[in-house]
TORKOL-4160 file (C-alpha; in steps of 0.2 Angstrom, whole numbers, padded with zeros to 4 digits, m for minus):
372
<pt num="1" X="m0823" Y="m0964" Z="m0387"/>
<pt num="2" X="m0832" Y="m0964" Z="m0370"/>
<pt num="3" X="m0849" Y="m0956" Z="m0368"/>
<pt num="4" X="m0851" Y="m0944" Z="m0353"/>
<pt num="5" X="m0869" Y="m0946" Z="m0345"/>
<pt num="6" X="m0865" Y="m0937" Z="m0329"/>
<pt num="7" X="m0872" Y="m0920" Z="m0323"/>
<pt num="8" X="m0857" Y="m0910" Z="m0331"/>
<pt num="9" X="m0845" Y="m0909" Z="m0339"/>
<pt num="10" X="m0856" Y="m0914" Z="m0354"/>
<pt num="11" X="m0854" Y="m0922" Z="m0371"/>
<pt num="12" X="m0848" Y="m0909" Z="m0383"/>
<pt num="13" X="m0855" Y="m0906" Z="m0400"/>
<pt num="14" X="m0841" Y="m0907" Z="m0413"/>
<pt num="15" X="m0844" Y="m0889" Z="m0418"/>
<pt num="16" X="m0840" Y="m0883" Z="m0401"/>
<pt num="17" X="m0824" Y="m0893" Z="m0401"/>
<pt num="18" X="m0819" Y="m0885" Z="m0417"/>
<pt num="19" X="m0823" Y="m0868" Z="m0411"/>
<pt num="20" X="m0809" Y="m0870" Z="m0398"/>
<pt num="21" X="m0796" Y="m0874" Z="m0411"/>
<pt num="22" X="m0795" Y="m0857" Z="m0419"/>
<pt num="23" X="m0781" Y="m0844" Z="m0417"/>
<pt num="24" X="m0781" Y="m0832" Z="m0403"/>
<pt num="25" X="m0788" Y="m0814" Z="m0405"/>
<pt num="26" X="m0784" Y="m0797" Z="m0396"/>
<pt num="27" X="m0794" Y="m0799" Z="m0381"/>
<pt num="28" X="m0796" Y="m0780" Z="m0380"/>
<pt num="29" X="m0801" Y="m0778" Z="m0398"/>
<pt num="30" X="m0818" Y="m0776" Z="m0406"/>
<pt num="31" X="m0819" Y="m0794" Z="m0411"/>
<pt num="32" X="m0820" Y="m0799" Z="m0393"/>
<pt num="33" X="m0832" Y="m0786" Z="m0389"/>
<pt num="34" X="m0844" Y="m0792" Z="m0402"/>
<pt num="35" X="m0842" Y="m0810" Z="m0396"/>
<pt num="36" X="m0846" Y="m0804" Z="m0378"/>
<pt num="37" X="m0861" Y="m0794" Z="m0384"/>
<pt num="38" X="m0868" Y="m0810" Z="m0392"/>
<pt num="39" X="m0865" Y="m0821" Z="m0378"/>
<pt num="40" X="m0873" Y="m0809" Z="m0365"/>
<pt num="41" X="m0888" Y="m0806" Z="m0376"/>
<pt num="42" X="m0892" Y="m0825" Z="m0377"/>
<pt num="43" X="m0888" Y="m0828" Z="m0359"/>
<pt num="44" X="m0901" Y="m0815" Z="m0354"/>
<pt num="45" X="m0914" Y="m0825" Z="m0363"/>
<pt num="46" X="m0908" Y="m0841" Z="m0354"/>
<pt num="47" X="m0908" Y="m0832" Z="m0337"/>
<pt num="48" X="m0925" Y="m0824" Z="m0341"/>
<pt num="49" X="m0919" Y="m0806" Z="m0337"/>
<pt num="50" X="m0916" Y="m0789" Z="m0344"/>
<pt num="51" X="m0902" Y="m0786" Z="m0331"/>
<pt num="52" X="m0883" Y="m0787" Z="m0333"/>
<pt num="53" X="m0874" Y="m0803" Z="m0336"/>
<pt num="54" X="m0855" Y="m0805" Z="m0332"/>
<pt num="55" X="m0844" Y="m0819" Z="m0338"/>
<pt num="56" X="m0830" Y="m0825" Z="m0326"/>
<pt num="57" X="m0816" Y="m0836" Z="m0332"/>
<pt num="58" X="m0819" Y="m0849" Z="m0318"/>
<pt num="59" X="m0830" Y="m0863" Z="m0314"/>
<pt num="60" X="m0848" Y="m0862" Z="m0308"/>
<pt num="61" X="m0841" Y="m0861" Z="m0290"/>
<pt num="62" X="m0832" Y="m0845" Z="m0294"/>
<pt num="63" X="m0849" Y="m0838" Z="m0299"/>
<pt num="64" X="m0857" Y="m0843" Z="m0283"/>
<pt num="65" X="m0843" Y="m0835" Z="m0273"/>
<pt num="66" X="m0843" Y="m0819" Z="m0284"/>
<pt num="67" X="m0862" Y="m0817" Z="m0281"/>
<pt num="68" X="m0861" Y="m0820" Z="m0262"/>
<pt num="69" X="m0845" Y="m0810" Z="m0259"/>
<pt num="70" X="m0851" Y="m0795" Z="m0270"/>
<pt num="71" X="m0868" Y="m0794" Z="m0262"/>
<pt num="72" X="m0864" Y="m0798" Z="m0244"/>
<pt num="73" X="m0867" Y="m0781" Z="m0237"/>
<pt num="74" X="m0881" Y="m0788" Z="m0227"/>
<pt num="75" X="m0886" Y="m0792" Z="m0209"/>
<pt num="76" X="m0889" Y="m0810" Z="m0211"/>
<pt num="77" X="m0891" Y="m0822" Z="m0226"/>
<pt num="78" X="m0901" Y="m0838" Z="m0226"/>
<pt num="79" X="m0893" Y="m0852" Z="m0234"/>
<pt num="80" X="m0904" Y="m0867" Z="m0239"/>
<pt num="81" X="m0896" Y="m0884" Z="m0240"/>
<pt num="82" X="m0904" Y="m0900" Z="m0246"/>
<pt num="83" X="m0889" Y="m0906" Z="m0255"/>
<pt num="84" X="m0871" Y="m0904" Z="m0258"/>
<pt num="85" X="m0872" Y="m0888" Z="m0268"/>
<pt num="86" X="m0883" Y="m0880" Z="m0255"/>
<pt num="87" X="m0870" Y="m0884" Z="m0243"/>
<pt num="88" X="m0857" Y="m0876" Z="m0254"/>
<pt num="89" X="m0867" Y="m0860" Z="m0253"/>
<pt num="90" X="m0866" Y="m0861" Z="m0234"/>
<pt num="91" X="m0848" Y="m0864" Z="m0234"/>
<pt num="92" X="m0845" Y="m0849" Z="m0245"/>
<pt num="93" X="m0857" Y="m0837" Z="m0237"/>
<pt num="94" X="m0850" Y="m0840" Z="m0219"/>
<pt num="95" X="m0833" Y="m0832" Z="m0225"/>
<pt num="96" X="m0842" Y="m0816" Z="m0229"/>
<pt num="97" X="m0858" Y="m0813" Z="m0219"/>
<pt num="98" X="m0868" Y="m0819" Z="m0204"/>
<pt num="99" X="m0877" Y="m0834" Z="m0209"/>
<pt num="100" X="m0893" Y="m0843" Z="m0205"/>
<pt num="101" X="m0890" Y="m0861" Z="m0210"/>
<pt num="102" X="m0906" Y="m0870" Z="m0214"/>
<pt num="103" X="m0902" Y="m0888" Z="m0217"/>
<pt num="104" X="m0914" Y="m0902" Z="m0223"/>
<pt num="105" X="m0910" Y="m0920" Z="m0226"/>
<pt num="106" X="m0902" Y="m0922" Z="m0243"/>
<pt num="107" X="m0914" Y="m0927" Z="m0256"/>
<pt num="108" X="m0929" Y="m0920" Z="m0246"/>
<pt num="109" X="m0940" Y="m0906" Z="m0250"/>
<pt num="110" X="m0938" Y="m0888" Z="m0243"/>
<pt num="111" X="m0951" Y="m0883" Z="m0230"/>
<pt num="112" X="m0957" Y="m0866" Z="m0235"/>
<pt num="113" X="m0964" Y="m0862" Z="m0218"/>
<pt num="114" X="m0947" Y="m0863" Z="m0211"/>
<pt num="115" X="m0941" Y="m0851" Z="m0224"/>
<pt num="116" X="m0954" Y="m0839" Z="m0219"/>
<pt num="117" X="m0949" Y="m0841" Z="m0201"/>
<pt num="118" X="m0931" Y="m0837" Z="m0205"/>
<pt num="119" X="m0935" Y="m0820" Z="m0213"/>
<pt num="120" X="m0947" Y="m0816" Z="m0198"/>
<pt num="121" X="m0931" Y="m0819" Z="m0187"/>
<pt num="122" X="m0920" Y="m0806" Z="m0196"/>
<pt num="123" X="m0913" Y="m0814" Z="m0212"/>
<pt num="124" X="m0912" Y="m0801" Z="m0226"/>
<pt num="125" X="m0905" Y="m0811" Z="m0240"/>
<pt num="126" X="m0907" Y="m0829" Z="m0246"/>
<pt num="127" X="m0896" Y="m0841" Z="m0256"/>
<pt num="128" X="m0902" Y="m0857" Z="m0263"/>
<pt num="129" X="m0899" Y="m0870" Z="m0277"/>
<pt num="130" X="m0913" Y="m0871" Z="m0290"/>
<pt num="131" X="m0908" Y="m0888" Z="m0297"/>
<pt num="132" X="m0899" Y="m0899" Z="m0284"/>
<pt num="133" X="m0889" Y="m0911" Z="m0295"/>
<pt num="134" X="m0882" Y="m0921" Z="m0280"/>
<pt num="135" X="m0899" Y="m0927" Z="m0276"/>
<pt num="136" X="m0909" Y="m0925" Z="m0292"/>
<pt num="137" X="m0922" Y="m0913" Z="m0285"/>
<pt num="138" X="m0929" Y="m0896" Z="m0292"/>
<pt num="139" X="m0932" Y="m0884" Z="m0278"/>
<pt num="140" X="m0947" Y="m0872" Z="m0279"/>
<pt num="141" X="m0938" Y="m0856" Z="m0284"/>
<pt num="142" X="m0954" Y="m0846" Z="m0288"/>
<pt num="143" X="m0961" Y="m0850" Z="m0271"/>
<pt num="144" X="m0945" Y="m0846" Z="m0261"/>
<pt num="145" X="m0944" Y="m0829" Z="m0271"/>
<pt num="146" X="m0962" Y="m0825" Z="m0266"/>
<pt num="147" X="m0958" Y="m0827" Z="m0248"/>
<pt num="148" X="m0942" Y="m0817" Z="m0249"/>
<pt num="149" X="m0951" Y="m0803" Z="m0258"/>
<pt num="150" X="m0963" Y="m0801" Z="m0244"/>
<pt num="151" X="m0948" Y="m0796" Z="m0233"/>
<pt num="152" X="m0939" Y="m0786" Z="m0246"/>
<pt num="153" X="m0925" Y="m0799" Z="m0245"/>
<pt num="154" X="m0911" Y="m0801" Z="m0258"/>
<pt num="155" X="m0912" Y="m0817" Z="m0268"/>
<pt num="156" X="m0897" Y="m0826" Z="m0274"/>
<pt num="157" X="m0900" Y="m0842" Z="m0285"/>
<pt num="158" X="m0889" Y="m0856" Z="m0291"/>
<pt num="159" X="m0895" Y="m0860" Z="m0308"/>
<pt num="160" X="m0879" Y="m0868" Z="m0313"/>
<pt num="161" X="m0888" Y="m0884" Z="m0318"/>
<pt num="162" X="m0905" Y="m0878" Z="m0323"/>
<pt num="163" X="m0902" Y="m0862" Z="m0334"/>
<pt num="164" X="m0902" Y="m0868" Z="m0353"/>
<pt num="165" X="m0911" Y="m0885" Z="m0348"/>
<pt num="166" X="m0926" Y="m0880" Z="m0338"/>
<pt num="167" X="m0936" Y="m0864" Z="m0336"/>
<pt num="168" X="m0927" Y="m0850" Z="m0327"/>
<pt num="169" X="m0937" Y="m0833" Z="m0325"/>
<pt num="170" X="m0926" Y="m0821" Z="m0315"/>
<pt num="171" X="m0937" Y="m0806" Z="m0318"/>
<pt num="172" X="m0954" Y="m0814" Z="m0317"/>
<pt num="173" X="m0949" Y="m0824" Z="m0301"/>
<pt num="174" X="m0940" Y="m0810" Z="m0292"/>
<pt num="175" X="m0922" Y="m0817" Z="m0292"/>
<pt num="176" X="m0909" Y="m0803" Z="m0290"/>
<pt num="177" X="m0893" Y="m0813" Z="m0294"/>
<pt num="178" X="m0892" Y="m0830" Z="m0303"/>
<pt num="179" X="m0877" Y="m0841" Z="m0309"/>
<pt num="180" X="m0874" Y="m0853" Z="m0323"/>
<pt num="181" X="m0859" Y="m0864" Z="m0327"/>
<pt num="182" X="m0853" Y="m0867" Z="m0345"/>
<pt num="183" X="m0852" Y="m0886" Z="m0344"/>
<pt num="184" X="m0870" Y="m0890" Z="m0339"/>
<pt num="185" X="m0886" Y="m0887" Z="m0349"/>
<pt num="186" X="m0877" Y="m0874" Z="m0360"/>
<pt num="187" X="m0866" Y="m0888" Z="m0366"/>
<pt num="188" X="m0849" Y="m0879" Z="m0367"/>
<pt num="189" X="m0833" Y="m0885" Z="m0359"/>
<pt num="190" X="m0830" Y="m0881" Z="m0340"/>
<pt num="191" X="m0821" Y="m0865" Z="m0335"/>
<pt num="192" X="m0834" Y="m0851" Z="m0337"/>
<pt num="193" X="m0847" Y="m0845" Z="m0325"/>
<pt num="194" X="m0860" Y="m0832" Z="m0330"/>
<pt num="195" X="m0868" Y="m0821" Z="m0316"/>
<pt num="196" X="m0884" Y="m0811" Z="m0320"/>
<pt num="197" X="m0888" Y="m0796" Z="m0309"/>
<pt num="198" X="m0902" Y="m0784" Z="m0308"/>
<pt num="199" X="m0901" Y="m0766" Z="m0302"/>
<pt num="200" X="m0908" Y="m0769" Z="m0285"/>
<pt num="201" X="m0894" Y="m0781" Z="m0280"/>
<pt num="202" X="m0882" Y="m0766" Z="m0280"/>
<pt num="203" X="m0891" Y="m0760" Z="m0264"/>
<pt num="204" X="m0882" Y="m0774" Z="m0255"/>
<pt num="205" X="m0865" Y="m0772" Z="m0263"/>
<pt num="206" X="m0850" Y="m0776" Z="m0252"/>
<pt num="207" X="m0834" Y="m0766" Z="m0256"/>
<pt num="208" X="m0823" Y="m0778" Z="m0247"/>
<pt num="209" X="m0826" Y="m0791" Z="m0261"/>
<pt num="210" X="m0810" Y="m0801" Z="m0266"/>
<pt num="211" X="m0801" Y="m0793" Z="m0280"/>
<pt num="212" X="m0804" Y="m0805" Z="m0294"/>
<pt num="213" X="m0822" Y="m0809" Z="m0290"/>
<pt num="214" X="m0828" Y="m0791" Z="m0287"/>
<pt num="215" X="m0843" Y="m0790" Z="m0299"/>
<pt num="216" X="m0842" Y="m0771" Z="m0298"/>
<pt num="217" X="m0827" Y="m0772" Z="m0309"/>
<pt num="218" X="m0836" Y="m0783" Z="m0321"/>
<pt num="219" X="m0850" Y="m0771" Z="m0322"/>
<pt num="220" X="m0839" Y="m0757" Z="m0327"/>
<pt num="221" X="m0830" Y="m0767" Z="m0340"/>
<pt num="222" X="m0847" Y="m0773" Z="m0347"/>
<pt num="223" X="m0850" Y="m0755" Z="m0353"/>
<pt num="224" X="m0838" Y="m0759" Z="m0367"/>
<pt num="225" X="m0842" Y="m0778" Z="m0367"/>
<pt num="226" X="m0825" Y="m0783" Z="m0360"/>
<pt num="227" X="m0819" Y="m0792" Z="m0345"/>
<pt num="228" X="m0808" Y="m0784" Z="m0331"/>
<pt num="229" X="m0795" Y="m0798" Z="m0333"/>
<pt num="230" X="m0788" Y="m0808" Z="m0347"/>
<pt num="231" X="m0803" Y="m0820" Z="m0353"/>
<pt num="232" X="m0800" Y="m0838" Z="m0357"/>
<pt num="233" X="m0802" Y="m0835" Z="m0375"/>
<pt num="234" X="m0804" Y="m0853" Z="m0381"/>
<pt num="235" X="m0818" Y="m0856" Z="m0369"/>
<pt num="236" X="m0827" Y="m0840" Z="m0375"/>
<pt num="237" X="m0826" Y="m0846" Z="m0393"/>
<pt num="238" X="m0834" Y="m0863" Z="m0387"/>
<pt num="239" X="m0847" Y="m0853" Z="m0377"/>
<pt num="240" X="m0852" Y="m0843" Z="m0392"/>
<pt num="241" X="m0854" Y="m0859" Z="m0403"/>
<pt num="242" X="m0864" Y="m0868" Z="m0389"/>
<pt num="243" X="m0876" Y="m0853" Z="m0388"/>
<pt num="244" X="m0878" Y="m0853" Z="m0407"/>
<pt num="245" X="m0883" Y="m0871" Z="m0405"/>
<pt num="246" X="m0896" Y="m0866" Z="m0392"/>
<pt num="247" X="m0903" Y="m0853" Z="m0403"/>
<pt num="248" X="m0904" Y="m0864" Z="m0418"/>
<pt num="249" X="m0913" Y="m0877" Z="m0407"/>
<pt num="250" X="m0924" Y="m0864" Z="m0399"/>
<pt num="251" X="m0924" Y="m0862" Z="m0380"/>
<pt num="252" X="m0941" Y="m0869" Z="m0378"/>
<pt num="253" X="m0937" Y="m0884" Z="m0388"/>
<pt num="254" X="m0921" Y="m0887" Z="m0378"/>
<pt num="255" X="m0931" Y="m0887" Z="m0362"/>
<pt num="256" X="m0944" Y="m0899" Z="m0369"/>
<pt num="257" X="m0930" Y="m0910" Z="m0374"/>
<pt num="258" X="m0922" Y="m0910" Z="m0357"/>
<pt num="259" X="m0939" Y="m0914" Z="m0349"/>
<pt num="260" X="m0943" Y="m0928" Z="m0361"/>
<pt num="261" X="m0926" Y="m0936" Z="m0359"/>
<pt num="262" X="m0927" Y="m0935" Z="m0340"/>
<pt num="263" X="m0944" Y="m0942" Z="m0340"/>
<pt num="264" X="m0939" Y="m0957" Z="m0350"/>
<pt num="265" X="m0925" Y="m0961" Z="m0337"/>
<pt num="266" X="m0937" Y="m0959" Z="m0322"/>
<pt num="267" X="m0951" Y="m0970" Z="m0330"/>
<pt num="268" X="m0938" Y="m0983" Z="m0335"/>
<pt num="269" X="m0931" Y="m0984" Z="m0318"/>
<pt num="270" X="m0949" Y="m0985" Z="m0310"/>
<pt num="271" X="m0954" Y="m0999" Z="m0322"/>
<pt num="272" X="m0938" Y="m1008" Z="m0319"/>
<pt num="273" X="m0942" Y="m1009" Z="m0300"/>
<pt num="274" X="m0928" Y="m0996" Z="m0295"/>
<pt num="275" X="m0932" Y="m0982" Z="m0283"/>
<pt num="276" X="m0929" Y="m0964" Z="m0287"/>
<pt num="277" X="m0920" Y="m0955" Z="m0273"/>
<pt num="278" X="m0928" Y="m0938" Z="m0270"/>
<pt num="279" X="m0943" Y="m0937" Z="m0258"/>
<pt num="280" X="m0955" Y="m0924" Z="m0265"/>
<pt num="281" X="m0968" Y="m0913" Z="m0257"/>
<pt num="282" X="m0981" Y="m0903" Z="m0267"/>
<pt num="283" X="m0969" Y="m0889" Z="m0271"/>
<pt num="284" X="m0953" Y="m0898" Z="m0277"/>
<pt num="285" X="m0951" Y="m0909" Z="m0292"/>
<pt num="286" X="m0939" Y="m0921" Z="m0300"/>
<pt num="287" X="m0924" Y="m0913" Z="m0309"/>
<pt num="288" X="m0926" Y="m0912" Z="m0328"/>
<pt num="289" X="m0907" Y="m0912" Z="m0330"/>
<pt num="290" X="m0901" Y="m0927" Z="m0319"/>
<pt num="291" X="m0910" Y="m0942" Z="m0311"/>
<pt num="292" X="m0904" Y="m0949" Z="m0295"/>
<pt num="293" X="m0908" Y="m0968" Z="m0292"/>
<pt num="294" X="m0905" Y="m0978" Z="m0276"/>
<pt num="295" X="m0892" Y="m0992" Z="m0279"/>
<pt num="296" X="m0902" Y="m1009" Z="m0278"/>
<pt num="297" X="m0896" Y="m1023" Z="m0266"/>
<pt num="298" X="m0885" Y="m1035" Z="m0275"/>
<pt num="299" X="m0873" Y="m1023" Z="m0283"/>
<pt num="300" X="m0861" Y="m1009" Z="m0277"/>
<pt num="301" X="m0860" Y="m0992" Z="m0285"/>
<pt num="302" X="m0842" Y="m0996" Z="m0289"/>
<pt num="303" X="m0847" Y="m1012" Z="m0298"/>
<pt num="304" X="m0861" Y="m1004" Z="m0308"/>
<pt num="305" X="m0851" Y="m0989" Z="m0314"/>
<pt num="306" X="m0835" Y="m0998" Z="m0318"/>
<pt num="307" X="m0844" Y="m1012" Z="m0328"/>
<pt num="308" X="m0853" Y="m0998" Z="m0338"/>
<pt num="309" X="m0836" Y="m0990" Z="m0342"/>
<pt num="310" X="m0827" Y="m1006" Z="m0346"/>
<pt num="311" X="m0840" Y="m1015" Z="m0356"/>
<pt num="312" X="m0849" Y="m1000" Z="m0364"/>
<pt num="313" X="m0838" Y="m0985" Z="m0363"/>
<pt num="314" X="m0852" Y="m0976" Z="m0354"/>
<pt num="315" X="m0849" Y="m0965" Z="m0338"/>
<pt num="316" X="m0862" Y="m0961" Z="m0326"/>
<pt num="317" X="m0860" Y="m0953" Z="m0309"/>
<pt num="318" X="m0861" Y="m0959" Z="m0291"/>
<pt num="319" X="m0867" Y="m0951" Z="m0275"/>
<pt num="320" X="m0857" Y="m0937" Z="m0268"/>
<pt num="321" X="m0851" Y="m0935" Z="m0250"/>
<pt num="322" X="m0863" Y="m0943" Z="m0238"/>
<pt num="323" X="m0872" Y="m0951" Z="m0253"/>
<pt num="324" X="m0857" Y="m0960" Z="m0260"/>
<pt num="325" X="m0861" Y="m0978" Z="m0263"/>
<pt num="326" X="m0880" Y="m0976" Z="m0260"/>
<pt num="327" X="m0886" Y="m0968" Z="m0277"/>
<pt num="328" X="m0881" Y="m0967" Z="m0295"/>
<pt num="329" X="m0885" Y="m0952" Z="m0306"/>
<pt num="330" X="m0888" Y="m0951" Z="m0325"/>
<pt num="331" X="m0886" Y="m0934" Z="m0333"/>
<pt num="332" X="m0898" Y="m0929" Z="m0346"/>
<pt num="333" X="m0891" Y="m0911" Z="m0350"/>
<pt num="334" X="m0883" Y="m0901" Z="m0364"/>
<pt num="335" X="m0881" Y="m0908" Z="m0381"/>
<pt num="336" X="m0885" Y="m0926" Z="m0379"/>
<pt num="337" X="m0896" Y="m0935" Z="m0392"/>
<pt num="338" X="m0910" Y="m0948" Z="m0390"/>
<pt num="339" X="m0898" Y="m0962" Z="m0394"/>
<pt num="340" X="m0887" Y="m0957" Z="m0380"/>
<pt num="341" X="m0901" Y="m0960" Z="m0368"/>
<pt num="342" X="m0906" Y="m0976" Z="m0376"/>
<pt num="343" X="m0888" Y="m0983" Z="m0376"/>
<pt num="344" X="m0886" Y="m0978" Z="m0357"/>
<pt num="345" X="m0902" Y="m0986" Z="m0351"/>
<pt num="346" X="m0899" Y="m1001" Z="m0362"/>
<pt num="347" X="m0882" Y="m1004" Z="m0355"/>
<pt num="348" X="m0887" Y="m1001" Z="m0336"/>
<pt num="349" X="m0902" Y="m1013" Z="m0339"/>
<pt num="350" X="m0890" Y="m1026" Z="m0346"/>
<pt num="351" X="m0879" Y="m1025" Z="m0331"/>
<pt num="352" X="m0893" Y="m1026" Z="m0318"/>
<pt num="353" X="m0903" Y="m1040" Z="m0327"/>
<pt num="354" X="m0888" Y="m1051" Z="m0327"/>
<pt num="355" X="m0889" Y="m1051" Z="m0308"/>
<pt num="356" X="m0908" Y="m1053" Z="m0308"/>
<pt num="357" X="m0910" Y="m1036" Z="m0299"/>
<pt num="358" X="m0923" Y="m1027" Z="m0311"/>
<pt num="359" X="m0937" Y="m1030" Z="m0323"/>
<pt num="360" X="m0934" Y="m1027" Z="m0342"/>
<pt num="361" X="m0941" Y="m1010" Z="m0345"/>
<pt num="362" X="m0932" Y="m1002" Z="m0359"/>
<pt num="363" X="m0948" Y="m1002" Z="m0370"/>
<pt num="364" X="m0955" Y="m0989" Z="m0357"/>
<pt num="365" X="m0941" Y="m0977" Z="m0361"/>
<pt num="366" X="m0942" Y="m0980" Z="m0380"/>
<pt num="367" X="m0961" Y="m0976" Z="m0380"/>
<pt num="368" X="m0958" Y="m0959" Z="m0372"/>
<pt num="369" X="m0943" Y="m0955" Z="m0383"/>
<pt num="370" X="m0952" Y="m0959" Z="m0398"/>
<pt num="371" X="m0963" Y="m0944" Z="m0395"/>
<pt num="372" X="m0948" Y="m0933" Z="m0396"/>
C-alpha cells in the first residue's frame, strides 16, 4: 500500500475507512440530524467559533465559492494572493464582485501596509488564505483581521489546510466566514466542505448566489440539522468518525502533533543542506501542515518523486503551476503517525544521498520526534 505524504488527500485511519462501509440511512430522518448535530458541534471548536457551520457535499473549492458568492453584496473585495489558492480566491471573486487583486510573489510574505492601503482606497471585504499549501507559508490571519476590523470590512478566510491542524480562532481574530475541507487536517476523505459563518456576514448577503451554493438555504435547513440537497452520506459517516478521532486525541494535542512533525521536516531539510522555499517576514511563519523545499541541483522533481514512489511506495507532492519542477512538498497533516514522517524523510534522504546532493540528517528529525 502506498503512503500518501501530500497536502491532501491524506492517509485514512482504518476506522474512517470502515465508517464509509455501512448501509445508507434516510437522509431526512432523525439519525442523520443527530449525525449532523455532532459534526457541527465539533467543527465549531475546530473553527474557534460560536457561529453557524454549514456542510456542503463538494470539495474545499465549493466552500470557497459558496463563501464568496453568498457574501458578495459588497462594493469591492480585496483578494490577497501569495500562492495558488490565493489566486483561486481571485478567480472565483471576479465572477461575483468588483475585485482589488493584490498579488505578491508566490512564497513571499504579505505586506500588511499594502493591505491597509487597499482598505483606505475603498475595499470593504477581504478574502485570503490562512495556510498556503502551494508554498508552505502560514499567513498572518490575526494581523489581517485587525486591519480589516478598523475599516469594518468583511473577512473571508480559507482555513482549508489549517483548521484541525493549526490554531484557528474565528471569533477571537474577527473572521466572519471561514472554510475547511474534509481531506486535509481533519483527516477524512475528499468531498465535503464546511463553511463557518457569523451573524455579521449576513449584512453582505448576495441574493443572486448560484442555486446549489446559496448559504442562505443551508442556514434555513440547519435549523433542523439537515442539508438543502441530498448529502453524500458515506462521506458524512467518514467525517463523523474523523471528528471522533480528533476529539479523542484532543484538538490541542492534534495541533501540537502537526507542529512537531512539520518542525522535524524543516530541521531535517536545513541540516541536510536543503533550502526551504518560503521567504518570511516578521508576521508570517512556516506552515505547520506542509513543508515546501527547493529542488537541489542534480536531480529533477520528476526523478525524485518517481523514485520515491517506485522504490519506497511513498508519494510526496511537487510544485504547482509556476512552481512546477522547482519545489517538492511534504504533507504532515491529518492522521499520520511518527513513523510515517520518519519513513518519508529516510527515503528522501536515501535518494538524495546516492547522488551526493545532501548531508545525512535523519538524526536531527529523530531527536525532535522523540519528544513527541
